[in-house]
ZAPALUM-564659 format. One record per residue (C-alpha): residue in three letters; x negated, z, y. Coordinates in steps of 0.2 Angstrom, whole numbers, plus 2048, in hexadecimal, padded with zeros to 3 digits. Example, Ala and Ser with C-alpha at 12.3 -4.5 7.8 and 13.67 -1.06 7.14 Angstrom:
<nodes>
[node 'ALA', [7C2, 827, 7EA]];
[node 'SER', [7BC, 824, 7FB]];
</nodes>
This chain:
<nodes>
[node 'MET', [89A, 824, 7D6]];
[node 'SER', [88C, 818, 7D3]];
[node 'ASP', [883, 818, 7C3]];
[node 'SER', [874, 80E, 7CA]];
[node 'PRO', [864, 818, 7C9]];
[node 'LYS', [85C, 820, 7D9]];
[node 'THR', [84D, 818, 7E1]];
[node 'LEU', [83C, 81F, 7E6]];
[node 'LEU', [834, 815, 7F4]];
[node 'LEU', [821, 817, 7F5]];
[node 'VAL', [816, 810, 802]];
[node 'ASP', [803, 80D, 7FF]];
[node 'GLY', [7FF, 814, 810]];
[node 'SER', [7EC, 812, 80F]];
[node 'SER', [7EE, 800, 80A]];
[node 'TYR', [7FA, 7FC, 818]];
[node 'LEU', [7F1, 804, 827]];
[node 'TYR', [7E2, 7F9, 824]];
[node 'ARG', [7EC, 7EA, 821]];
[node 'ALA', [7F6, 7ED, 831]];
[node 'TYR', [7E6, 7F1, 83B]];
[node 'HIS', [7DE, 7E0, 836]];
[node 'ALA', [7EF, 7D6, 837]];
[node 'LEU', [7F4, 7DA, 848]];
[node 'PRO', [7EB, 7D6, 859]];
[node 'ASP', [7E2, 7E4, 863]];
[node 'LEU', [7F2, 7EC, 86A]];
[node 'ARG', [7EF, 7FB, 876]];
[node 'ASN', [7FA, 807, 880]];
[node 'GLY', [7F8, 80A, 893]];
[node 'GLU', [7EA, 816, 890]];
[node 'GLY', [7E0, 80A, 885]];
[node 'LEU', [7E3, 812, 875]];
[node 'PRO', [7E4, 806, 866]];
[node 'THR', [7F6, 804, 85F]];
[node 'GLY', [7F6, 7F5, 853]];
[node 'ALA', [7F5, 7FE, 843]];
[node 'ILE', [802, 80B, 849]];
[node 'TYR', [80E, 7FC, 84E]];
[node 'GLY', [80C, 7F4, 83D]];
[node 'MET', [80F, 803, 833]];
[node 'ILE', [81F, 808, 83D]];
[node 'ASN', [826, 7F6, 83B]];
[node 'MET', [822, 7F6, 829]];
[node 'LEU', [82A, 807, 825]];
[node 'ARG', [83A, 802, 82E]];
[node 'LYS', [83B, 7F2, 825]];
[node 'LEU', [839, 7FA, 815]];
[node 'ARG', [846, 807, 818]];
[node 'SER', [852, 7F9, 81D]];
[node 'ASP', [84E, 7EE, 80E]];
[node 'PHE', [84C, 7FB, 800]];
[node 'PRO', [858, 80A, 803]];
[node 'ALA', [852, 818, 7F9]];
[node 'GLU', [856, 82A, 7F5]];
[node 'TYR', [844, 82F, 7F5]];
[node 'SER', [835, 829, 7FE]];
[node 'ALA', [823, 82D, 803]];
[node 'CYS', [815, 825, 80C]];
[node 'VAL', [805, 829, 802]];
[node 'PHE', [7F4, 829, 80A]];
[node 'ASP', [7E2, 82B, 802]];
[node 'ALA', [7DA, 83C, 805]];
[node 'LYS', [7C9, 83E, 80D]];
[node 'GLY', [7BB, 842, 801]];
[node 'LYS', [7B6, 83C, 7EF]];
[node 'THR', [7C1, 83A, 7E0]];
[node 'PHE', [7BD, 839, 7CD]];
[node 'ARG', [7B8, 827, 7CF]];
[node 'ASP', [7AA, 82B, 7DA]];
[node 'ASP', [7A3, 837, 7CD]];
[node 'LEU', [7A6, 82A, 7BF]];
[node 'TYR', [79D, 81C, 7C9]];
[node 'PRO', [793, 822, 7D8]];
[node 'ALA', [793, 810, 7DF]];
[node 'TYR', [7A6, 810, 7DF]];
[node 'LYS', [7AC, 809, 7F0]];
[node 'GLU', [79A, 80C, 7F7]];
[node 'HIS', [799, 7FB, 800]];
[node 'ARG', [7A9, 7FE, 80A]];
[node 'PRO', [7A5, 800, 81D]];
[node 'SER', [7AA, 80F, 826]];
[node 'MET', [7BC, 80F, 82D]];
[node 'PRO', [7BC, 805, 83E]];
[node 'GLU', [7BC, 812, 84C]];
[node 'ASP', [7CC, 80A, 854]];
[node 'LEU', [7D5, 80C, 843]];
[node 'ALA', [7CF, 81E, 841]];
[node 'LYS', [7D7, 822, 852]];
[node 'GLN', [7E8, 81C, 84B]];
[node 'ILE', [7E8, 827, 83B]];
[node 'GLU', [7F0, 837, 843]];
[node 'PRO', [7FC, 82D, 84D]];
[node 'ILE', [801, 823, 83E]];
[node 'HIS', [804, 833, 834]];
[node 'GLU', [80E, 83A, 843]];
[node 'ALA', [819, 82A, 844]];
[node 'VAL', [81C, 82A, 831]];
[node 'ARG', [823, 83C, 832]];
[node 'ALA', [82D, 838, 841]];
[node 'LEU', [835, 829, 837]];
[node 'GLY', [83A, 835, 82A]];
[node 'TRP', [82E, 831, 81C]];
[node 'PRO', [825, 83F, 812]];
[node 'ILE', [812, 83D, 812]];
[node 'VAL', [808, 840, 802]];
[node 'VAL', [7F5, 843, 803]];
[node 'VAL', [7ED, 84B, 7F3]];
[node 'GLN', [7DB, 851, 7F4]];
[node 'GLY', [7D0, 849, 7E7]];
[node 'VAL', [7DD, 83C, 7E2]];
[node 'GLU', [7DE, 82A, 7E9]];
[node 'ALA', [7EF, 824, 7F0]];
[node 'ASP', [7F0, 818, 7E1]];
[node 'ASP', [7F0, 826, 7D4]];
[node 'VAL', [7FD, 830, 7DE]];
[node 'ILE', [808, 821, 7DF]];
[node 'GLY', [806, 81E, 7CC]];
[node 'THR', [80A, 830, 7C8]];
[node 'LEU', [819, 831, 7D3]];
[node 'ALA', [81F, 820, 7CC]];
[node 'ARG', [81E, 826, 7BA]];
[node 'GLN', [827, 837, 7BF]];
[node 'ALA', [835, 82D, 7C7]];
[node 'THR', [837, 822, 7B7]];
[node 'ALA', [837, 832, 7AC]];
[node 'GLU', [846, 838, 7B7]];
[node 'GLY', [84F, 828, 7B5]];
[node 'MET', [84B, 821, 7C6]];
[node 'ARG', [844, 810, 7CC]];
[node 'THR', [835, 80F, 7D7]];
[node 'VAL', [831, 802, 7E4]];
[node 'VAL', [81F, 802, 7EA]];
[node 'SER', [81A, 7FA, 7FA]];
[node 'THR', [808, 7F4, 7F9]];
[node 'GLY', [7FC, 7E6, 7FB]];
[node 'ASP', [7F0, 7ED, 7ED]];
[node 'LYS', [7EF, 7E2, 7DE]];
[node 'ASP', [7E9, 7F1, 7D3]];
[node 'LEU', [7FB, 7F9, 7D4]];
[node 'ALA', [802, 7EA, 7CB]];
[node 'GLN', [7FE, 7F3, 7BB]];
[node 'LEU', [80C, 800, 7BF]];
[node 'VAL', [819, 7F2, 7BF]];
[node 'ASP', [826, 7F3, 7B1]];
[node 'ASP', [839, 7F3, 7B0]];
[node 'HIS', [83A, 802, 7BB]];
[node 'VAL', [82C, 7FF, 7C7]];
[node 'THR', [82B, 7F1, 7D4]];
[node 'LEU', [81E, 7EC, 7E1]];
[node 'VAL', [822, 7E5, 7F2]];
[node 'ASN', [817, 7DF, 7FF]];
[node 'THR', [81F, 7DF, 810]];
[node 'MET', [812, 7D5, 818]];
[node 'SER', [813, 7C6, 80C]];
[node 'GLY', [825, 7C9, 806]];
[node 'GLU', [81F, 7C9, 7F4]];
[node 'VAL', [829, 7D3, 7E7]];
[node 'LEU', [821, 7D6, 7D6]];
[node 'ASP', [82B, 7DA, 7C7]];
[node 'PRO', [824, 7D7, 7B5]];
[node 'PRO', [827, 7C4, 7B6]];
[node 'GLY', [820, 7C4, 7C7]];
[node 'VAL', [810, 7CC, 7C2]];
[node 'VAL', [80E, 7BF, 7B4]];
[node 'ALA', [811, 7B1, 7C0]];
[node 'LYS', [804, 7B8, 7CD]];
[node 'PHE', [7F6, 7BE, 7C1]];
[node 'GLY', [7F9, 7B4, 7B1]];
[node 'VAL', [7FB, 7C4, 7A7]];
[node 'PRO', [808, 7D1, 7A5]];
[node 'PRO', [807, 7E3, 7AE]];
[node 'ASP', [800, 7EB, 79E]];
[node 'ARG', [7F1, 7DF, 79E]];
[node 'ILE', [7ED, 7E1, 7B1]];
[node 'VAL', [7E0, 7EF, 7AD]];
[node 'ASP', [7D8, 7E4, 7A0]];
[node 'TYR', [7D8, 7D5, 7AD]];
[node 'LEU', [7D1, 7E0, 7BB]];
[node 'SER', [7C3, 7E7, 7AF]];
[node 'LEU', [7BE, 7D5, 7AB]];
[node 'ILE', [7BE, 7CE, 7BC]];
[node 'GLY', [7B8, 7DE, 7C5]];
[node 'ASP', [7BF, 7E4, 7D6]];
[node 'ALA', [7B4, 7DF, 7E4]];
[node 'VAL', [7BE, 7EA, 7F1]];
[node 'ASP', [7BA, 7FA, 7E7]];
[node 'ASN', [7A8, 7F4, 7E2]];
[node 'VAL', [7AD, 7F4, 7CF]];
[node 'PRO', [7A3, 7E6, 7C6]];
[node 'GLY', [7AB, 7DC, 7B9]];
[node 'VAL', [7A3, 7CF, 7AD]];
[node 'PRO', [798, 7C4, 7B7]];
[node 'LYS', [79F, 7B2, 7BA]];
[node 'VAL', [7B0, 7B7, 7B3]];
[node 'GLY', [7BE, 7B3, 7BF]];
[node 'PRO', [7D1, 7B4, 7BD]];
[node 'LYS', [7D2, 7A4, 7B3]];
[node 'THR', [7C6, 7AA, 7A6]];
[node 'ALA', [7CD, 7BB, 7A5]];
[node 'VAL', [7DF, 7B4, 7A2]];
[node 'LYS', [7D8, 7A8, 795]];
[node 'TRP', [7D0, 7B6, 78B]];
[node 'LEU', [7DE, 7C2, 78C]];
[node 'THR', [7EA, 7B5, 787]];
[node 'GLU', [7E0, 7AF, 779]];
[node 'TYR', [7D9, 7C0, 772]];
[node 'GLY', [7E6, 7CD, 779]];
[node 'THR', [7DF, 7DD, 781]];
[node 'LEU', [7CE, 7E1, 789]];
[node 'ASP', [7C9, 7E9, 778]];
[node 'ASP', [7CD, 7DA, 76F]];
[node 'VAL', [7C3, 7CF, 77B]];
[node 'MET', [7B4, 7DB, 779]];
[node 'ALA', [7B6, 7DA, 766]];
[node 'SER', [7B6, 7C7, 767]];
[node 'ALA', [7A7, 7C6, 773]];
[node 'PRO', [79A, 7C1, 765]];
[node 'GLY', [7A4, 7B1, 763]];
[node 'ILE', [7A7, 7AC, 775]];
[node 'LYS', [79B, 79E, 77A]];
[node 'GLY', [792, 799, 78A]];
[node 'VAL', [78B, 7A3, 798]];
[node 'VAL', [79B, 7AD, 79A]];
[node 'GLY', [79A, 7B2, 788]];
[node 'GLU', [789, 7B8, 78B]];
[node 'ASN', [78E, 7C1, 79B]];
[node 'LEU', [79C, 7CA, 791]];
[node 'ARG', [791, 7D0, 784]];
[node 'ASN', [785, 7D7, 791]];
[node 'THR', [793, 7E0, 799]];
[node 'LEU', [79B, 7E8, 78A]];
[node 'GLU', [794, 7F9, 78E]];
[node 'TRP', [79A, 7F9, 79F]];
[node 'LEU', [7AC, 7F3, 79C]];
[node 'PRO', [7B4, 803, 796]];
[node 'LYS', [7AE, 80B, 7A7]];
[node 'ALA', [7B5, 7FD, 7B1]];
[node 'ARG', [7C5, 7FF, 7A8]];
[node 'GLU', [7C5, 812, 7AC]];
[node 'LEU', [7C1, 80E, 7BF]];
[node 'VAL', [7CF, 801, 7C1]];
[node 'THR', [7DD, 80B, 7B7]];
[node 'VAL', [7E9, 813, 7C3]];
[node 'LYS', [7EC, 825, 7BD]];
[node 'THR', [7FE, 82A, 7BA]];
[node 'ASP', [7FC, 83C, 7B4]];
[node 'CYS', [7F4, 844, 7C4]];
[node 'ASP', [7F8, 856, 7C7]];
[node 'LEU', [802, 856, 7D7]];
[node 'THR', [809, 868, 7D7]];
[node 'SER', [7FD, 86E, 7E4]];
[node 'SER', [804, 861, 7F0]];
[node 'LEU', [816, 85F, 7EA]];
[node 'ALA', [81E, 86E, 7E4]];
[node 'ASP', [82D, 864, 7DF]];
[node 'PHE', [82F, 851, 7DD]];
[node 'HIS', [83F, 852, 7E7]];
[node 'GLN', [835, 857, 7F6]];
[node 'LEU', [834, 844, 7F9]];
[node 'LYS', [846, 843, 7FE]];
[node 'GLY', [844, 839, 80E]];
[node 'GLY', [84C, 83E, 81F]];
[node 'SER', [853, 834, 82D]];
[node 'GLU', [849, 82F, 83D]];
[node 'ASP', [846, 83D, 849]];
[node 'LYS', [84C, 835, 859]];
[node 'ASP', [844, 841, 865]];
[node 'LYS', [833, 840, 85D]];
[node 'LEU', [834, 82D, 85D]];
[node 'ILE', [838, 82C, 86F]];
[node 'ASP', [829, 837, 874]];
[node 'PHE', [81E, 82D, 868]];
[node 'PHE', [824, 81C, 86E]];
[node 'ALA', [821, 821, 880]];
[node 'ARG', [80F, 828, 87D]];
[node 'TYR', [80A, 818, 874]];
[node 'GLY', [812, 80C, 87F]];
[node 'PHE', [81F, 804, 872]];
[node 'LYS', [82B, 800, 880]];
[node 'THR', [837, 7F5, 876]];
[node 'TRP', [839, 803, 869]];
[node 'LEU', [83A, 810, 877]];
[node 'ARG', [849, 807, 87F]];
[node 'GLU', [852, 805, 86F]];
[node 'ALA', [850, 818, 86B]];
[node 'THR', [855, 81D, 87C]];
[node 'GLY', [864, 811, 87D]];
[node 'GLU', [85D, 808, 88C]];
[node 'SER', [862, 7F6, 88E]];
[node 'LEU', [854, 7E9, 88D]];
[node 'PRO', [851, 7E1, 89E]];
[node 'ASN', [859, 7D0, 8A1]];
[node 'PRO', [84B, 7C5, 8AA]];
[node 'ARG', [859, 7BA, 8B2]];
[node 'ALA', [862, 7C8, 8B9]];
[node 'GLN', [853, 7D0, 8C0]];
[node 'ALA', [84E, 7C0, 8C8]];
[node 'ARG', [85F, 7BE, 8D0]];
[node 'ALA', [85F, 7D0, 8D6]];
[node 'SER', [84D, 7CD, 8DE]];
[node 'ALA', [853, 7BE, 8E7]];
[node 'ALA', [863, 7C6, 8ED]];
[node 'ALA', [859, 7D6, 8F3]];
[node 'PRO', [853, 7CF, 904]];
[node 'ALA', [864, 7C8, 909]];
[node 'ALA', [86C, 7D8, 905]];
[node 'ALA', [85F, 7E1, 910]];
[node 'GLY', [863, 7D6, 91F]];
[node 'THR', [876, 7D9, 91F]];
</nodes>
């Protein structure tokens, strides 16, 4: 019997459906329905299951509505445009496909997907498990430790603690401080004006934590020093906004952590789904039909008239 720890595989579904939508061409089925994001999600989930076998898994999506961050900072994410109509049309089909592929779906009202992922990762660590998080979101680098690894299926990137340092210049336990200083344009969280990654890394390397940088603000020269001093009252709130919660109450959505024991693909549902959305190659694979051979088809077509005249 193996003594290796069990694995929890978590997918940042909200991150990936947007990335799949923007990365793939405008794919459509025979009825004209958009299918690019659906195709990308199915591809990614199948690759993940192949590359990272896991005893437990879940695809986590953002719930509709506000979260505590909107109450803390009303301008949070306010600059984001509405979801493109063609992507909105693919949300329900994506959920249907995810379930047919055997992945549990987790959506928690009032809590962002990042916070659900953070909480589940910490719960898994407490149970002696390792966690693999599939995401393209830099914020989740703060979760990385000896038990939690990030993977990005679109870039092939894998981030363990040394990987976080190599990418960002600071270790995982300084990612929150780093993001507080530079801000997060995606979520409309301001940082210190004119302070980018290089300055943030320099300050955190020289002084230590964000609190240490703030305490050293009087002695930091130049425009950036002045900008830092002018931002001191804001930085604690910025830190709260960019910190992924790891203690969310998930009991209303998950009666038991072990509900996340993934299942196998539902072949019949997938056959129906692939047929409806025009994924012909996957449909042939699922039904066991052989792929057409163009050369054989050409020979058959050429021989047909001769055969008809005999």
